[in-house]
ZAGUKOL-902281 format. One line per field, with one value per residue: residue number from 1; residue in three letters; x, y, z of N, C-alpha, C, O in turn. Coordinates in steps of 0.02 Angstrom, whole numbers, plus 50000, padded with zeros to 5 digits. Layout:
N
seq NUM;...
type ALA;...
npx X;...
npy Y;...
npz Z;...
capx X;...
capy Y;...
capz Z;...
cpx X;...
cpy Y;...
cpz Z;...
opx X;...
opy Y;...
opz Z;...
//
This chain:
320
seq 1;2;3;4;5;6;7;8;9;10;11;12;13;14;15;16;17;18;19;20;21;22;23;24;25;26;27;28;29;30;31;32;33;34;35;36;37;38;39;40;41;42;43;44;45;46;47;48;49;50;51;52;53;54;55;56;57;58;59;60;61;62;63;64;65;66;67;68;69;70;71;72;73;74;75;76;77;78;79;80;81;82;83;84;85;86;87;88;89;90;91;92;93;94;95;96;97;98;99;100;101;102;103;104;105;106;107;108;109;110;111;112;113;114;115;116;117;118;119;120;121;122;123;124;125;126;127;128;129;130;131;132;133;134;135;136;137;138;139;140;141;142;143;144;145;146;147;148;149;150;151;152;153;154;155;156;157;158;159;160;161;162;163;164;165;166;167;168;169;170;171;172;173;174;175;176;177;178;179;180;181;182;183;184;185;186;187;188;189;190;191;192;193;194;195;196;197;198;199;200;201;202;203;204;205;206;207;208;209;210;211;212;213;214;215;216;217;218;219;220;221;222;223;224;225;226;227;228;229;230;231;232;233;234;235;236;237;238;239;240;241;242;243;244;245;246;247;248;249;250;251;252;253;254;255;256;257;258;259;260;261;262;263;264;265;266;267;268;269;270;271;272;273;274;275;276;277;278;279;280;281;282;283;284;285;286;287;288;289;290;291;292;293;294;295;296;297;298;299;300;301;302;303;304;305;306;307;308;309;310;311;312;313;314;315;316;317;318;319;320
type MET;THR;ARG;HIS;SER;LYS;TRP;ILE;ASP;ARG;SER;SER;PRO;TRP;ARG;ILE;SER;TRP;ARG;ARG;LEU;ARG;LEU;PRO;THR;LEU;VAL;LEU;ILE;GLY;VAL;LEU;SER;PHE;THR;SER;CYS;SER;SER;GLY;PHE;GLU;ARG;HIS;ALA;HIS;SER;GLU;GLY;VAL;ALA;ALA;LEU;ALA;ALA;PRO;SER;ALA;PRO;GLU;GLU;LEU;VAL;ARG;VAL;LYS;ARG;ILE;TYR;ASP;GLY;ASP;THR;VAL;LEU;LEU;GLU;ASP;GLY;ARG;LYS;VAL;ARG;TYR;LEU;GLY;ILE;ASN;ALA;PRO;GLU;PHE;GLN;GLU;PRO;PHE;TYR;LEU;LYS;ALA;LYS;ARG;PHE;ASN;GLU;SER;LEU;VAL;ILE;GLY;GLN;ALA;ILE;ARG;LEU;GLU;PHE;ASP;GLN;GLU;ARG;THR;ASP;SER;TYR;GLY;ARG;VAL;LEU;ALA;TYR;VAL;TYR;ALA;GLY;THR;GLU;MET;VAL;ASN;ALA;ARG;LEU;VAL;GLN;GLU;GLY;LEU;ALA;HIS;ALA;PHE;PHE;ILE;GLY;PRO;ASN;ARG;LYS;HIS;HIS;ALA;LEU;LEU;LEU;ARG;LEU;GLN;ALA;GLU;ALA;GLN;GLN;ARG;LYS;VAL;GLY;ILE;TRP;SER;ALA;ARG;GLY;ARG;VAL;ARG;ASP;LEU;LYS;ILE;THR;THR;VAL;HIS;PRO;VAL;ASP;PRO;ASN;GLN;ASP;ASP;GLN;TYR;PRO;SER;TYR;VAL;ARG;ILE;ALA;ASN;LEU;SER;ASN;ALA;THR;ILE;LYS;LEU;ALA;GLY;TYR;VAL;LEU;SER;ASN;GLU;ALA;GLY;GLN;ARG;TYR;VAL;PHE;PRO;ASP;MET;SER;VAL;ASP;GLN;GLY;TYR;THR;VAL;ILE;VAL;SER;SER;GLY;SER;GLU;THR;ASP;GLY;VAL;ASP;ALA;ARG;GLY;GLN;LEU;VAL;VAL;HIS;TRP;SER;THR;GLN;GLY;PRO;VAL;TRP;ASP;PRO;SER;GLU;ASP;THR;ALA;PHE;LEU;THR;ASP;PRO;SER;GLY;SER;LEU;GLU;ASP;ARG;PHE;HIS;TYR;LYS;GLY;LYS;ARG;VAL;LYS;SER;SER;ALA;PRO;ARG;SER;LYS;SER;LYS;PRO;PRO;LEU;LYS;GLN;GLY;THR;GLY;GLY
npx 54587;54478;54319;54183;54095;53965;53711;52903;52847;52679;52535;52371;52244;52118;51956;51909;51810;51852;51809;51795;51925;51993;52044;52135;52220;52274;52346;52439;52507;52566;52654;52738;52793;52865;52958;53026;53083;53164;53253;53312;53377;53470;53546;53600;53674;53767;53832;53898;53995;54144;54129;53995;53995;54075;54000;53941;53853;53788;53753;53842;53965;54013;54165;54325;54481;54646;54778;54880;54937;54973;54924;54811;54780;54732;54735;54616;54539;54494;54584;54579;54635;54607;54587;54575;54447;54452;54555;54730;54864;55020;55167;55292;55435;55398;55352;55251;55208;55218;55140;55015;54991;54987;54880;54775;54778;54739;54606;54544;54600;54575;54440;54263;54223;54139;54113;54086;54031;54069;54054;54151;54210;54328;54506;54634;54731;54670;54627;54506;54398;54344;54243;54280;54209;54216;54118;54008;54089;54176;54325;54409;54376;54410;54549;54587;54538;54624;54739;54817;54806;54769;54645;54601;54558;54503;54441;54264;54212;54125;54055;54081;54154;54136;54131;54260;54343;54305;54346;54482;54517;54492;54587;54704;54694;54709;54836;54885;54964;55013;55003;55071;55222;55316;55270;55225;55193;55119;55057;55048;55081;55190;55135;55156;55277;55293;55394;55434;55485;55581;55604;55499;55324;55202;55052;55029;55092;55244;55223;55181;55099;55016;54953;54827;54839;54788;54657;54589;54560;54698;54795;54891;54978;55141;55204;55337;55392;55525;55670;55816;55903;55887;55782;55634;55464;55342;55197;55038;54906;54806;54695;54687;54573;54534;54589;54593;54689;54826;54885;55042;55085;55187;55203;55112;54980;54817;54796;54692;54534;54501;54387;54355;54358;54482;54615;54733;54892;55016;55184;55288;55424;55580;55640;55641;55576;55587;55707;55714;55783;55830;55788;55742;55602;55565;55469;55432;55373;55292;55381;55501;55535;55563;55436;55405;55489;55528;55598;55650;55702;55731;55602;55566;55489;55488;55442;55508;55525;55539;55701;55826;55947;55916;55904;55821;55849;55951;55879;55911;55911;55880;55734;55552
npy 54563;54542;54525;54424;54355;54263;54139;54046;53930;53914;53817;53748;53623;53643;53718;53844;53947;54118;54206;54124;54090;54205;54263;54160;54162;54291;54286;54187;54251;54355;54283;54223;54338;54394;54290;54295;54425;54410;54311;54381;54483;54406;54353;54472;54517;54414;54428;54547;54513;54537;54675;54692;54641;54735;54848;54999;55016;55132;55281;55387;55468;55557;55628;55667;55740;55695;55690;55729;55637;55650;55719;55641;55554;55528;55530;55482;55543;55433;55336;55271;55257;55356;55341;55443;55428;55398;55484;55530;55594;55688;55596;55579;55676;55700;55826;55956;55885;55931;56047;55996;55918;56016;56095;56005;55987;56115;56114;56010;55977;55953;55979;55941;55823;55751;55586;55506;55357;55228;55087;55001;54995;54985;54963;54843;54865;54898;55027;55158;55195;55337;55479;55638;55768;55937;56037;56084;56056;55946;55874;55790;55822;55958;55956;55898;55996;56102;56058;55975;55842;55693;55609;55444;55290;55144;54981;54948;55073;55207;55325;55467;55487;55556;55691;55709;55684;55788;55902;55877;55889;56025;56080;56038;56111;56240;56231;56211;56173;56005;55997;56101;56183;56147;56030;55862;55832;55715;55568;55437;55370;55297;55238;55151;55034;54873;54770;54600;54535;54396;54344;54371;54352;54386;54451;54481;54455;54521;54682;54816;54971;55071;55227;55308;55468;55552;55630;55539;55373;55260;55168;55028;54948;54914;54996;54991;54914;54913;54858;54895;54792;54761;54684;54665;54709;54699;54782;54710;54716;54811;54923;55065;55154;55330;55397;55272;55123;55011;54854;54778;54624;54500;54337;54204;54207;54229;54373;54519;54592;54593;54527;54637;54738;54783;54810;54692;54637;54512;54480;54366;54283;54194;54217;54331;54494;54624;54698;54675;54763;54879;54968;55022;55069;55084;55165;55164;55240;55183;55234;55232;55333;55401;55385;55382;55363;55267;55259;55156;55122;55000;55000;55127;55222;55312;55426;55488;55628;55619;55638;55712;55647;55526;55364;55224;55045;54961;54906;54777;54701;54562;54463;54447
npz 55505;55423;55343;55351;55218;55154;55094;54925;54899;54863;54860;54835;54824;54866;54876;54973;55080;55084;55184;55297;55320;55348;55472;55523;55413;55413;55532;55498;55394;55465;55548;55451;55393;55500;55519;55396;55400;55512;55467;55363;55433;55506;55401;55351;55461;55470;55348;55370;55461;55548;55552;55589;55718;55777;55779;55853;56010;56034;55939;55954;56062;56206;56258;56336;56289;56331;56288;56144;56010;55875;55717;55693;55796;55964;56145;56262;56416;56485;56457;56333;56162;56018;55848;55710;55593;55416;55378;55360;55443;55435;55480;55614;55582;55453;55330;55396;55505;55641;55636;55603;55716;55818;55774;55782;55920;55962;55932;56005;56133;56305;56294;56290;56180;56038;55984;55833;55760;55638;55530;55587;55750;55821;55789;55736;55829;55943;55954;55963;55830;55749;55697;55743;55837;55877;55960;55837;55733;55624;55663;55590;55457;55455;55469;55347;55262;55291;55235;55312;55326;55233;55132;55181;55166;55239;55254;55288;55320;55271;55286;55275;55158;55034;55072;55129;55019;54935;55009;55013;54877;54860;54948;54885;54767;54817;54861;54994;55152;55157;55022;54971;54909;55002;55047;55001;54852;54763;54681;54734;54894;55010;55157;55263;55319;55364;55438;55482;55633;55658;55783;55862;55898;55775;55714;55583;55415;55340;55267;55152;55147;55030;54983;54884;54839;54747;54647;54572;54505;54505;54394;54428;54359;54308;54401;54523;54670;54782;54879;54983;54958;54828;54785;54691;54660;54541;54502;54464;54337;54405;54494;54604;54699;54725;54878;54937;54984;54942;54987;54994;55020;55098;55034;54947;54909;54829;54730;54754;54809;54979;55107;55182;55095;55061;54951;54905;54862;54825;54866;54820;54880;54910;55031;55175;55140;55193;55295;55467;55551;55484;55336;55169;55077;54907;54785;54618;54467;54312;54215;54276;54362;54525;54639;54776;54934;55080;55231;55366;55534;55643;55761;55740;55628;55476;55346;55196;55089;54910;54843;54737;54746;54797;54752;54683;54702;54578;54425;54387;54499;54614;54649;54671
capx 54570;54433;54247;54158;54035;53945;53639;52858;52800;52615;52483;52319;52192;52052;51919;51884;51785;51901;51782;51809;51998;52025;52084;52195;52266;52311;52395;52492;52546;52608;52709;52786;52828;52915;53011;53065;53123;53216;53304;53348;53422;53524;53591;53636;53725;53820;53871;53940;54051;54178;54101;53932;54011;54107;53955;53931;53787;53759;53779;53894;53989;54046;54226;54373;54548;54699;54844;54882;54995;54990;54866;54754;54774;54731;54723;54561;54550;54478;54638;54574;54663;54561;54616;54525;54427;54449;54610;54797;54903;55093;55201;55351;55488;55371;55330;55188;55190;55208;55084;54953;54982;54968;54814;54730;54776;54701;54535;54513;54630;54539;54370;54216;54214;54090;54137;54036;54058;54050;54043;54199;54219;54398;54551;54669;54775;54628;54611;54438;54394;54288;54243;54283;54177;54224;54057;53975;54139;54211;54397;54438;54365;54446;54620;54593;54525;54682;54797;54858;54792;54740;54594;54635;54500;54519;54385;54196;54189;54116;54003;54097;54205;54125;54150;54332;54374;54293;54389;54551;54526;54495;54652;54754;54689;54735;54907;54899;54989;55051;54997;55112;55290;55353;55241;55244;55141;55126;54994;55050;55124;55201;55116;55177;55317;55287;55436;55420;55542;55575;55611;55438;55261;55170;54989;55027;55155;55271;55183;55188;55036;55024;54890;54815;54826;54762;54584;54565;54584;54764;54813;54955;55020;55205;55238;55383;55411;55589;55704;55887;55939;55877;55724;55584;55397;55308;55125;54997;54858;54754;54685;54669;54530;54556;54580;54602;54758;54841;54933;55088;55098;55230;55164;55096;54908;54786;54786;54623;54503;54481;54318;54345;54362;54552;54652;54794;54932;55064;55252;55312;55497;55605;55660;55610;55585;55606;55753;55681;55822;55832;55780;55708;55557;55564;55414;55444;55317;55308;55437;55562;55546;55549;55373;55411;55535;55509;55653;55636;55758;55702;55531;55556;55473;55478;55436;55548;55506;55587;55755;55860;56002;55890;55890;55800;55897;55956;55825;55931;55913;55843;55670;55493
capy 54612;54511;54528;54363;54364;54199;54150;53996;53902;53899;53789;53710;53600;53649;53780;53858;54015;54167;54234;54078;54084;54271;54272;54117;54182;54350;54264;54152;54301;54390;54239;54217;54402;54399;54242;54320;54481;54385;54278;54433;54515;54360;54350;54535;54519;54367;54455;54600;54481;54575;54743;54690;54631;54794;54905;55028;55009;55198;55314;55435;55465;55618;55611;55722;55721;55708;55699;55727;55602;55681;55750;55597;55506;55561;55489;55507;55542;55367;55290;55244;55295;55366;55353;55478;55390;55428;55530;55512;55655;55675;55561;55611;55692;55719;55895;55976;55843;55971;56093;55956;55899;56075;56116;55956;56003;56177;56100;55959;55963;55976;55994;55886;55811;55699;55533;55476;55294;55201;55015;54970;55040;54981;54931;54784;54886;54914;55098;55176;55227;55384;55547;55677;55833;55989;56075;56058;56049;55883;55887;55753;55861;56021;55942;55889;56062;56144;56027;55945;55770;55672;55556;55380;55247;55074;54943;54964;55137;55250;55375;55535;55485;55608;55755;55712;55690;55856;55948;55865;55919;56097;56096;56029;56167;56299;56216;56224;56118;55952;56006;56159;56167;56116;55964;55807;55827;55656;55530;55378;55380;55241;55260;55102;54975;54830;54710;54550;54512;54323;54326;54389;54333;54441;54427;54494;54447;54586;54714;54888;55003;55128;55263;55349;55536;55591;55636;55493;55305;55251;55101;55011;54908;54944;55024;54943;54922;54878;54871;54911;54733;54754;54643;54706;54683;54736;54778;54682;54761;54826;54994;55085;55213;55388;55393;55204;55099;54944;54819;54731;54578;54443;54275;54181;54199;54259;54445;54541;54630;54547;54533;54704;54788;54804;54783;54660;54599;54471;54478;54299;54276;54136;54239;54393;54552;54684;54688;54700;54813;54942;54958;55076;55049;55130;55156;55199;55236;55142;55263;55223;55391;55388;55412;55391;55319;55263;55228;55142;55095;54967;55014;55197;55224;55379;55432;55543;55652;55602;55685;55696;55601;55462;55322;55156;54994;54949;54863;54708;54668;54500;54468;54430
capz 55454;55375;55353;55321;55178;55125;55071;54956;54850;54895;54816;54871;54778;54898;54870;55041;55086;55111;55246;55352;55332;55351;55533;55523;55360;55435;55581;55463;55357;55514;55568;55395;55384;55553;55505;55340;55422;55556;55427;55326;55480;55521;55343;55347;55514;55453;55293;55395;55495;55600;55555;55626;55788;55803;55775;55920;56040;56030;55879;55970;56131;56229;56294;56341;56265;56379;56256;56071;55984;55811;55687;55685;55852;56029;56205;56302;56488;56512;56439;56265;56106;55963;55781;55670;55534;55350;55362;55382;55452;55429;55535;55642;55535;55388;55328;55426;55562;55702;55626;55607;55787;55857;55753;55813;55991;55972;55922;56048;56198;56364;56280;56282;56108;56021;55939;55789;55738;55573;55533;55633;55808;55842;55740;55761;55884;56000;55955;55943;55765;55754;55671;55804;55831;55929;55947;55776;55680;55621;55663;55534;55396;55459;55455;55274;55231;55302;55204;55365;55322;55170;55136;55195;55176;55252;55280;55264;55347;55212;55300;55254;55105;54983;55102;55137;54953;54909;55045;54991;54810;54869;54978;54833;54721;54851;54874;55064;55192;55125;54950;54952;54885;55058;55061;54957;54801;54721;54676;54778;54952;55055;55225;55314;55304;55423;55435;55533;55672;55666;55853;55899;55866;55739;55686;55511;55378;55322;55214;55139;55128;54985;54976;54825;54861;54691;54644;54520;54510;54476;54371;54460;54314;54290;54460;54552;54740;54792;54942;54976;54934;54756;54769;54657;54648;54488;54513;54409;54307;54453;54506;54672;54695;54762;54950;54960;54988;54920;55030;54963;55075;55084;55029;54880;54903;54770;54733;54746;54864;55032;55129;55211;55042;55054;54894;54929;54814;54862;54842;54837;54877;54948;55098;55197;55096;55230;55351;55528;55587;55446;55264;55134;55024;54851;54739;54555;54420;54253;54177;54315;54405;54595;54663;54848;54971;55150;55269;55436;55573;55701;55768;55723;55557;55450;55274;55171;55023;54858;54830;54675;54759;54821;54694;54700;54680;54506;54401;54378;54564;54619;54685;54634
cpx 54522;54362;54217;54096;54018;53878;53585;52806;52735;52566;52433;52265;52122;52022;51886;51864;51837;51876;51798;51883;52032;52070;52145;52245;52307;52363;52454;52537;52592;52667;52762;52825;52882;52974;53056;53109;53180;53272;53345;53398;53482;53573;53632;53691;53782;53863;53916;54000;54078;54148;54037;53946;54040;54061;53941;53860;53751;53790;53835;53911;54024;54105;54269;54442;54600;54765;54838;54945;55019;54925;54804;54744;54778;54720;54667;54577;54535;54530;54634;54608;54611;54600;54561;54510;54432;54506;54676;54838;54977;55121;55262;55406;55463;55352;55260;55164;55173;55149;55018;54939;54957;54898;54761;54722;54733;54626;54504;54540;54589;54466;54328;54204;54165;54120;54078;54067;54032;54040;54089;54214;54291;54440;54588;54718;54735;54610;54538;54442;54333;54299;54235;54255;54195;54168;54021;54025;54173;54286;54431;54435;54405;54520;54632;54585;54586;54745;54844;54844;54764;54689;54629;54581;54521;54456;54318;54170;54185;54071;54018;54150;54197;54147;54226;54368;54363;54338;54462;54564;54531;54562;54708;54754;54717;54809;54926;54926;55030;55049;55038;55180;55331;55326;55266;55189;55157;55061;54992;55100;55129;55186;55142;55224;55318;55331;55417;55484;55535;55579;55549;55377;55230;55107;54984;55094;55182;55231;55202;55119;55050;54956;54887;54794;54796;54686;54554;54592;54651;54773;54883;55002;55084;55241;55281;55398;55475;55619;55778;55927;55931;55820;55669;55517;55365;55233;55089;54948;54798;54749;54668;54631;54557;54540;54592;54676;54764;54894;54975;55112;55145;55187;55146;55021;54882;54777;54712;54599;54479;54410;54303;54345;54432;54584;54719;54827;54988;55131;55282;55388;55518;55624;55625;55625;55614;55648;55721;55718;55823;55827;55746;55664;55557;55504;55429;55385;55338;55366;55503;55577;55525;55485;55375;55463;55516;55564;55630;55698;55729;55627;55515;55547;55462;55473;55474;55524;55558;55639;55793;55917;55979;55870;55868;55853;55896;55904;55845;55936;55869;55777;55613;55464
cpy 54583;54523;54469;54378;54299;54213;54106;53975;53884;53872;53750;53689;53614;53717;53793;53931;54061;54196;54190;54076;54151;54279;54227;54138;54243;54332;54231;54201;54338;54348;54233;54281;54410;54353;54267;54377;54458;54352;54328;54468;54471;54356;54414;54538;54472;54394;54511;54573;54524;54644;54743;54682;54693;54855;54932;55019;55077;55235;55363;55431;55530;55600;55674;55697;55741;55724;55693;55689;55634;55710;55706;55546;55543;55509;55521;55505;55474;55314;55260;55289;55299;55381;55383;55438;55431;55474;55501;55576;55638;55642;55601;55617;55704;55793;55904;55929;55885;56018;56056;55937;55958;56099;56069;55972;56065;56165;56056;55953;55993;55991;55931;55879;55753;55650;55506;55413;55273;55126;54980;55019;55039;54950;54874;54801;54906;54988;55109;55213;55273;55447;55591;55747;55876;56038;56043;56044;55980;55896;55852;55795;55926;56011;55932;55957;56107;56115;55995;55870;55756;55618;55488;55330;55174;55040;54969;55031;55189;55311;55444;55539;55543;55676;55761;55718;55760;55906;55939;55897;55995;56119;56089;56088;56231;56291;56234;56162;56068;55957;56066;56135;56133;56047;55911;55795;55768;55617;55471;55390;55316;55265;55214;55051;54933;54768;54662;54530;54438;54300;54342;54366;54395;54415;54439;54476;54517;54617;54788;54914;55065;55160;55303;55419;55580;55595;55592;55423;55298;55178;55085;54972;54945;54980;54970;54963;54883;54897;54884;54852;54722;54709;54689;54670;54728;54727;54750;54735;54769;54901;55006;55151;55269;55382;55324;55183;55030;54916;54773;54685;54522;54380;54260;54170;54235;54334;54462;54581;54582;54564;54600;54758;54814;54770;54756;54623;54565;54468;54412;54294;54216;54154;54303;54450;54611;54667;54716;54755;54880;54927;55020;55046;55104;55114;55197;55190;55196;55169;55256;55281;55374;55423;55426;55344;55322;55225;55214;55112;55066;54981;55087;55203;55296;55376;55493;55563;55631;55657;55663;55647;55533;55420;55253;55107;54985;54898;54791;54670;54605;54512;54453;54487
cpz 55402;55393;55316;55280;55142;55088;55106;54904;54885;54843;54858;54822;54804;54885;54939;55044;55117;55177;55306;55369;55345;55412;55534;55471;55381;55487;55548;55426;55405;55535;55514;55385;55437;55541;55449;55361;55467;55517;55389;55371;55495;55463;55338;55400;55498;55397;55316;55434;55552;55608;55596;55700;55819;55804;55845;55945;56040;55971;55893;56043;56147;56273;56300;56322;56317;56345;56181;56050;55919;55782;55682;55741;55918;56084;56244;56376;56519;56491;56369;56214;56051;55900;55737;55607;55470;55332;55386;55384;55447;55492;55559;55588;55464;55389;55357;55482;55623;55695;55632;55680;55828;55838;55783;55887;56005;55967;55976;56119;56255;56354;56280;56207;56098;55971;55899;55758;55669;55582;55582;55690;55833;55786;55773;55817;55946;56004;55933;55876;55764;55712;55734;55793;55891;55918;55888;55720;55682;55614;55605;55470;55397;55445;55381;55239;55236;55269;55254;55372;55253;55180;55139;55215;55183;55279;55256;55289;55292;55224;55272;55199;55056;55009;55105;55070;54924;54943;55026;54923;54815;54899;54927;54784;54752;54868;54946;55098;55153;55049;54926;54928;54939;55074;55014;54906;54756;54724;54724;54834;54993;55126;55279;55283;55368;55414;55491;55567;55685;55739;55894;55860;55833;55705;55610;55479;55363;55265;55208;55119;55087;54974;54912;54848;54805;54695;54589;54535;54474;54456;54395;54414;54296;54347;54492;54625;54751;54859;54930;54949;54859;54736;54741;54652;54596;54497;54452;54384;54354;54462;54579;54667;54739;54836;54979;54958;54957;54967;54987;55019;55053;55081;54957;54871;54841;54780;54726;54806;54917;55056;55162;55158;55031;54994;54919;54871;54853;54827;54866;54826;54919;55019;55116;55149;55134;55291;55414;55564;55551;55372;55235;55080;54970;54807;54676;54509;54358;54210;54213;54361;54477;54616;54737;54876;55044;55186;55341;55468;55637;55703;55751;55648;55534;55374;55252;55102;54972;54849;54768;54686;54782;54761;54717;54678;54604;54484;54392;54445;54564;54652;54639;54596
opx 54527;54345;54226;54049;54057;53849;53526;52752;52734;52557;52450;52241;52073;52056;51842;51896;51864;51916;51813;51902;52093;52128;52200;52306;52367;52419;52512;52598;52650;52723;52822;52885;52937;53031;53117;53168;53236;53331;53406;53454;53538;53634;53691;53747;53840;53924;53969;54050;54041;54141;54025;53913;54033;54082;53931;53813;53690;53848;53873;53878;54061;54098;54252;54460;54599;54803;54795;55000;55080;54878;54750;54703;54822;54699;54669;54622;54560;54521;54681;54609;54574;54641;54508;54556;54419;54507;54679;54847;54996;55102;55281;55420;55503;55337;55215;55106;55120;55112;54970;54882;54910;54860;54708;54667;54696;54586;54445;54505;54570;54432;54353;54177;54153;54150;54028;54123;53980;54020;54068;54230;54314;54413;54575;54742;54764;54579;54512;54484;54277;54355;54189;54273;54188;54170;54006;54005;54195;54308;54476;54484;54432;54551;54682;54622;54599;54799;54903;54867;54739;54689;54679;54561;54553;54422;54315;54110;54236;54052;53972;54186;54246;54179;54254;54418;54408;54367;54500;54616;54570;54590;54755;54806;54747;54842;54976;54913;55078;55088;55039;55195;55376;55358;55323;55145;55203;55017;54939;55155;55078;55221;55148;55211;55341;55309;55387;55533;55488;55560;55547;55377;55232;55109;54940;55146;55147;55207;55234;55083;55091;54908;54938;54739;54781;54655;54501;54640;54661;54761;54930;55061;55081;55301;55264;55414;55479;55598;55801;55980;55964;55809;55660;55515;55361;55208;55107;54948;54746;54793;54637;54654;54598;54484;54600;54718;54714;54941;54949;55154;55142;55141;55162;55000;54920;54752;54673;54639;54442;54377;54245;54334;54440;54582;54758;54795;55006;55136;55299;55412;55479;55623;55583;55679;55660;55629;55701;55689;55817;55857;55723;55686;55549;55490;55437;55350;55396;55397;55556;55627;55477;55479;55350;55480;55492;55575;55596;55740;55706;55593;55457;55593;55432;55498;55473;55505;55617;55621;55793;55935;56019;55825;55895;55897;55847;55887;55802;55961;55826;55765;55620;55413
opy 54599;54532;54463;54410;54281;54167;54111;53994;53844;53901;53723;53729;53598;53768;53756;53974;54045;54209;54215;54061;54154;54299;54250;54134;54245;54359;54244;54195;54351;54373;54238;54278;54431;54372;54261;54378;54482;54362;54321;54481;54495;54354;54411;54558;54489;54386;54522;54608;54544;54669;54790;54713;54706;54908;54893;55014;55079;55221;55379;55398;55555;55562;55727;55640;55797;55766;55656;55708;55644;55725;55731;55501;55585;55453;55581;55469;55459;55255;55227;55350;55251;55427;55353;55418;55491;55501;55454;55609;55580;55658;55650;55568;55717;55820;55865;55933;55876;56028;56081;55940;55951;56122;56092;55969;56066;56203;56063;55926;56052;56013;55875;55924;55713;55671;55484;55415;55298;55104;54933;55077;55087;54916;54858;54755;54929;55009;55073;55257;55251;55465;55581;55781;55855;56078;55984;56023;55958;55925;55879;55802;55946;56053;55956;55972;56146;56144;55987;55839;55800;55584;55476;55327;55146;55068;55008;55045;55212;55345;55478;55588;55575;55714;55812;55754;55787;55949;55987;55928;56026;56170;56129;56112;56272;56340;56268;56106;56087;55924;56079;56075;56094;56009;55915;55753;55771;55631;55457;55416;55284;55308;55235;55026;54957;54718;54682;54511;54417;54244;54329;54361;54450;54363;54411;54479;54567;54581;54817;54882;55107;55126;55329;55428;55638;55568;55607;55414;55326;55133;55123;54965;55002;54993;54911;55020;54824;54945;54885;54863;54679;54698;54745;54610;54789;54671;54764;54792;54737;54938;54964;55199;55258;55364;55317;55220;54994;54951;54733;54704;54499;54372;54298;54128;54268;54356;54424;54602;54535;54609;54619;54817;54864;54709;54793;54584;54586;54454;54404;54300;54191;54111;54328;54454;54644;54626;54774;54791;54932;54879;55064;55004;55163;55055;55258;55138;55177;55131;55271;55279;55338;55484;55478;55293;55373;55165;55255;55082;55103;54976;55106;55189;55335;55329;55544;55521;55627;55716;55605;55609;55486;55438;55226;55125;55000;54853;54747;54614;54596;54566;54448;54479
opz 55343;55451;55255;55305;55099;55058;55090;54881;54931;54790;54910;54783;54771;54883;54959;55013;55170;55222;55360;55425;55352;55406;55546;55482;55369;55486;55565;55427;55389;55541;55527;55371;55421;55550;55453;55342;55461;55531;55383;55351;55498;55473;55322;55385;55510;55398;55286;55440;55597;55664;55634;55742;55879;55827;55892;55905;56046;55954;55847;56083;56105;56321;56273;56337;56343;56369;56155;56069;55910;55819;55668;55734;55928;56071;56258;56397;56573;56505;56349;56222;56039;55898;55728;55571;55470;55277;55426;55333;55454;55548;55527;55553;55419;55442;55343;55503;55653;55743;55661;55702;55867;55881;55805;55914;56053;55996;55992;56162;56253;56401;56271;56176;56142;55921;55927;55734;55646;55635;55616;55678;55863;55743;55831;55851;55995;56054;55890;55867;55778;55696;55773;55745;55948;55870;55888;55666;55735;55564;55574;55434;55345;55412;55354;55192;55191;55275;55240;55420;55219;55232;55106;55273;55138;55322;55208;55279;55267;55177;55247;55193;55038;54973;55086;55064;54891;54909;55023;54913;54779;54879;54927;54763;54716;54887;54958;55077;55118;55014;54866;54928;54924;55111;54990;54916;54715;54764;54753;54823;55007;55152;55337;55228;55421;55385;55541;55534;55718;55755;55955;55799;55861;55672;55577;55511;55373;55221;55252;55080;55106;54957;54888;54874;54816;54740;54563;54572;54421;54495;54383;54430;54272;54342;54489;54639;54732;54891;54872;54919;54831;54677;54766;54640;54606;54498;54395;54407;54344;54441;54611;54636;54783;54855;55039;54933;54948;54986;54948;55059;54996;55121;54912;54831;54806;54833;54696;54848;54903;55030;55168;55173;54995;54988;54950;54836;54908;54767;54925;54770;54960;55063;55078;55120;55110;55333;55415;55604;55583;55347;55272;55041;54986;54793;54681;54511;54353;54174;54185;54397;54488;54613;54759;54846;55069;55174;55372;55435;55680;55652;55749;55609;55570;55343;55285;55062;54990;54848;54749;54640;54786;54724;54766;54639;54571;54522;54388;54447;54521;54681;54578;54562
//
């Protein structure tokens, strides 16, 4: 999940006729220009790191969908999985999960669809990352417009951010789908809890991903993330922009934005934070009110809307 980012004096004491040097000079200028452009391209490619290596060889691709997993992930007839870029649809057991899945199916199943790529062509799970078009309509955007997905920006992929944020704001104003009374109207949402099983190899430390669903930048100072054991993490004075996410990762590294543009903070504890078998993540705002809760059991992960009976651990719990 990283993108690596690292960087003529001319003088002569001789007086020589410009007419005699015109041709050699033009040749020299051409060589220097080519060298300069080549060096600039190499520096640009190096600065892009993983993103440059993942760039598609063609700007788009025509494919057919075989199966729908949910509102933002499909299986192609050639066996590849496609994760829709820039959005996140409700997960299993969340409000509007089935409606988002069925609406996505109505737009793409069995049809020839077009994939448009951004800076990164695949994610760490090997899924293709794309903006999906059915005819001239972008499915990603339509799902957001119908209130069946929210803006969800990860990495350097920024091609359609403005469009998706505008459609999300309009859906929120109309109170449709996930923005309706049956949905989950809040500013911050826990989208992932990733515990680490000590008995299995894992390329990532345990982490929680939290998305900003509002239409403005949110200051995180004073928000608290906690688990069922009473361990607490208090967010530092940082902000997360609209549509973007913050990762709360186990470890003691330096907080900040990584090379891919992902905001990462670190929860340093003496032992594991998240129980690999079952646990609940609670997110409370600076006033102590429950913002979101996310329960998981084994590999089956689900998010639950805040309820009046659901209370986060007591504030005197242990933890970093």
